[in-house]
C-alpha positions in Angstrom: 79.0 7.4 112.6 78.5 11.0 111.4 75.6 13.4 111.8 74.8 16.6 109.9 74.0 19.9 111.6 71.4 21.1 109.2 70.8 24.4 111.0 74.3 25.7 110.3 75.6 23.3 107.6 78.3 21.5 109.5 79.2 17.9 109.3 80.5 16.7 112.7 81.4 13.5 114.5 78.7 12.0 116.6 81.0 11.0 119.4 84.3 12.9 119.8 87.2 10.9 121.2 88.4 11.5 124.7 91.8 12.1 126.3 94.6 9.6 125.7 96.6 10.0 128.8 97.2 12.2 131.9 98.1 15.8 131.1 101.7 17.0 131.1 102.5 20.0 133.3 104.4 22.7 131.5 104.8 25.4 134.1 105.6 25.1 137.8 105.6 28.6 139.2 101.9 28.5 140.3 101.2 32.2 139.6 97.8 33.2 138.2 97.3 32.3 134.6 94.4 32.6 132.1 93.5 33.3 128.5 95.6 30.6 126.9 96.3 30.5 123.1 98.8 28.8 120.8 100.8 30.5 118.1 99.7 29.4 114.6 102.8 27.2 114.2 102.3 25.6 117.6 105.8 26.8 118.7 104.7 29.1 121.5 101.9 29.8 124.0 100.4 33.1 124.8 98.8 33.6 128.2 97.9 36.2 130.9 100.0 36.0 134.0 100.2 37.9 137.3 103.8 38.0 138.3 105.2 40.3 141.0 101.8 41.9 141.3 101.5 42.9 137.7 99.1 41.4 135.2 100.6 41.1 131.7 100.8 39.1 128.5 103.4 36.4 128.6 104.7 33.9 126.1 106.5 30.6 126.5 107.9 27.9 124.3 105.6 24.9 123.6 107.3 22.9 126.4 106.8 25.7 129.0 110.4 27.0 128.8 111.6 30.5 127.9 108.8 32.4 129.6 108.9 36.2 128.9 106.7 39.2 128.8 105.5 40.2 125.4 105.3 43.9 126.2 107.7 44.7 129.1 107.2 48.5 128.5 103.6 48.5 129.6 103.2 49.3 133.3 99.4 49.1 133.3 97.5 45.8 133.2 97.3 44.1 129.8 96.0 40.6 129.0 94.2 38.1 126.8 96.5 38.1 123.8 95.5 36.3 120.6 98.0 35.9 117.6 96.9 36.5 114.0 96.6 33.5 111.7 99.9 34.3 110.0 101.6 34.8 113.4 102.8 38.4 112.5 100.4 40.4 114.8 99.0 39.9 118.3 95.8 41.6 119.5 95.3 42.1 123.3 93.4 44.1 125.9 95.1 47.1 127.4 93.8 48.7 130.7 94.6 52.4 130.5 93.8 52.5 134.3 92.9 56.2 134.5 91.9 57.3 138.0 90.2 54.6 139.9 88.5 53.0 136.9 89.9 50.6 134.4 89.5 51.8 130.8 89.9 48.8 128.5 90.8 49.1 124.9 92.1 46.8 122.2 95.7 47.1 120.9 97.6 45.1 118.3 101.4 44.7 118.1 103.9 42.8 116.1 104.8 39.3 117.3 107.9 40.6 119.0 106.0 43.3 120.9 107.0 46.2 118.6 104.8 48.4 116.5 102.1 48.6 119.2 99.0 50.4 118.1 95.5 51.1 119.3 93.0 48.9 117.4 89.7 49.7 119.2 89.9 52.8 121.5 88.1 52.7 124.8 84.4 53.3 124.6 83.2 50.8 127.1 84.6 47.5 128.4 86.4 46.1 125.4 87.5 42.4 125.9 88.2 39.0 124.5 89.7 39.9 121.1 90.0 37.1 118.6 91.4 37.3 115.0 89.3 35.8 112.3 90.8 32.8 110.5 91.5 34.9 107.4 93.2 37.6 109.5 90.9 40.4 108.0 88.9 41.2 111.2 88.9 40.9 114.9 85.9 39.6 117.0 85.5 40.9 120.5 83.1 41.6 123.4 82.0 45.2 124.2 79.6 46.7 126.7 79.1 49.8 124.4 75.5 48.7 123.9 75.0 48.7 127.7 75.6 44.9 128.2 78.2 42.5 126.8 77.6 41.8 123.1 79.8 40.6 120.2 81.3 42.9 117.7 83.8 42.7 114.8 86.2 45.3 113.4 88.5 45.2 110.4 92.2 44.6 111.0 92.9 48.3 110.4 90.4 49.3 113.1 87.6 50.3 110.8 84.0 49.2 110.0 82.8 48.1 113.5 79.8 45.7 113.2 77.6 44.7 116.1 76.7 41.0 115.9 74.5 40.3 118.9 71.8 42.3 120.6 70.4 40.0 123.3 69.7 41.5 126.8 71.7 38.6 128.3 75.5 38.6 128.4 77.3 37.2 125.4 80.9 36.3 126.2 84.0 34.2 125.3 83.7 34.2 121.5 85.6 31.7 119.3 85.7 31.5 115.5 85.1 28.2 113.7 88.3 27.3 111.6 86.6 28.2 108.4 85.4 31.5 109.7 81.7 30.8 108.9 80.5 30.4 112.5 81.1 31.7 116.0 80.8 29.8 119.3 80.2 31.8 122.4 78.9 31.6 126.0 75.6 33.3 126.8 73.0 33.5 129.5 70.2 34.1 127.1 68.5 30.8 128.0 69.0 31.3 131.8 72.2 29.6 132.9 75.3 30.4 130.9 75.5 27.9 128.0 77.4 27.5 124.8 75.8 28.8 121.6 76.8 28.8 117.9 75.7 31.3 115.3 76.6 32.3 111.8 79.5 34.7 111.4 77.1 37.6 110.7 75.3 37.1 114.0 72.3 35.3 112.6 70.9 31.8 113.3 72.0 31.5 116.9 71.5 28.0 118.3 72.1 26.7 121.8 74.6 23.9 122.0 74.7 22.8 125.7 71.9 22.3 128.3 71.6 21.7 132.0 71.8 23.7 135.2 75.5 24.3 135.0 77.9 27.0 133.8 79.6 26.4 130.5 82.3 28.8 129.3 85.4 29.5 127.2 84.6 27.5 124.0 87.6 26.6 121.9 86.9 25.2 118.4 89.1 22.2 117.3 91.3 22.9 114.2 89.2 20.5 112.1 85.9 22.2 113.1 84.4 19.0 114.5 84.5 19.6 118.2 84.2 22.5 120.7 86.2 22.1 123.9 84.9 24.2 126.9 85.1 24.6 130.7 82.1 23.6 132.7 81.3 23.0 136.4 78.8 20.2 135.5 81.0 17.6 137.3 80.9 19.6 140.5 83.9 21.8 139.8 85.4 23.1 136.6 86.7 20.4 134.2 87.2 20.4 130.5 84.5 18.9 128.2 84.1 18.6 124.4 80.9 18.6 122.3 80.0 18.6 118.7 78.7 21.9 117.3 75.2 20.5 117.1 75.2 19.6 120.8 75.7 15.8 120.4 78.7 13.8 121.5 79.3 15.4 124.9 82.4 13.9 126.5 84.4 14.8 129.7 88.1 15.4 129.0 89.4 16.0 132.5 88.2 14.9 135.9 90.1 16.4 138.8 89.2 18.3 142.0 91.3 21.2 140.8 89.8 23.8 138.5 90.6 23.2 134.8 89.9 26.2 132.5 91.0 28.1 129.4 91.2 25.2 126.9 93.3 25.9 123.8 93.7 23.5 120.9 97.1 22.9 119.4 97.1 23.8 115.7 97.7 20.1 114.9 94.5 19.1 116.7 96.0 16.3 118.8 96.7 18.3 122.0 94.7 20.5 124.2 96.5 23.0 126.5 94.6 24.4 129.6 95.2 26.1 132.9 94.7 24.1 136.1 95.0 24.5 139.8 95.4 20.8 140.4 98.9 21.3 141.8 97.8 24.0 144.2 98.8 27.1 142.1 97.8 28.0 138.6 99.8 26.3 135.9 99.6 25.3 132.2 99.1 21.6 131.2 98.8 19.8 127.9 96.5 16.9 127.3 96.9 14.4 124.4 93.7 13.9 122.5 93.0 10.6 120.7 
């Protein structure tokens, strides 16, 4: 059965399939990890890791082997890397860490860590950068308007556009695969929920309900589902929902904390970070 989301023009499945089997553990070191993303070809993972007391961007092969820092020359914290659609550039958050205050800015570098340049200089807290599907712009969260809102900037660092202006916090943005819509987490209805809006910031619609915290939306490659982390089961597990709010299904059910979902480009696997083994590690779940 299919249903049409008339408010934003999407055709979505009414009941998304669930997980096919138990997740496979990819890393075993247990160090803090977050901000998980796949390379466009599915060959590597990008993630934030705290190792030997330093927060940095790391990459690893799709099976968890060959872990290495992307930018070993950076001594100050840097995190939340997102690769461009062609895999040639990576945008990330750099903390200049001047004095006792962190000064976050957005940088972009080549996929091998070279050619590192400032994309959005520090003006406020600049976080959660996400390349658009066409690679022409970057979506991110900034507090330059006094509270977290969503903005875009062209790939060359020009033409900054503000997309949201709600007094509530707007966080964790994610592009739809066709670039026409943006999913994000927001407290504009009270509790933090998932919302979807047009790419220009118009037509915002709430996707999830309830007295729970929903965060970190990740759009499936076919555009039919949004995976997210929620504590609606009593602790943080992974869930999926259609962009119109129908078809809610639980993907993981474990006493550990499951967060940071990331769809494999093929759409049949979902990587995530979990504390189910005690530390913080990366797992992959097959999706039917």
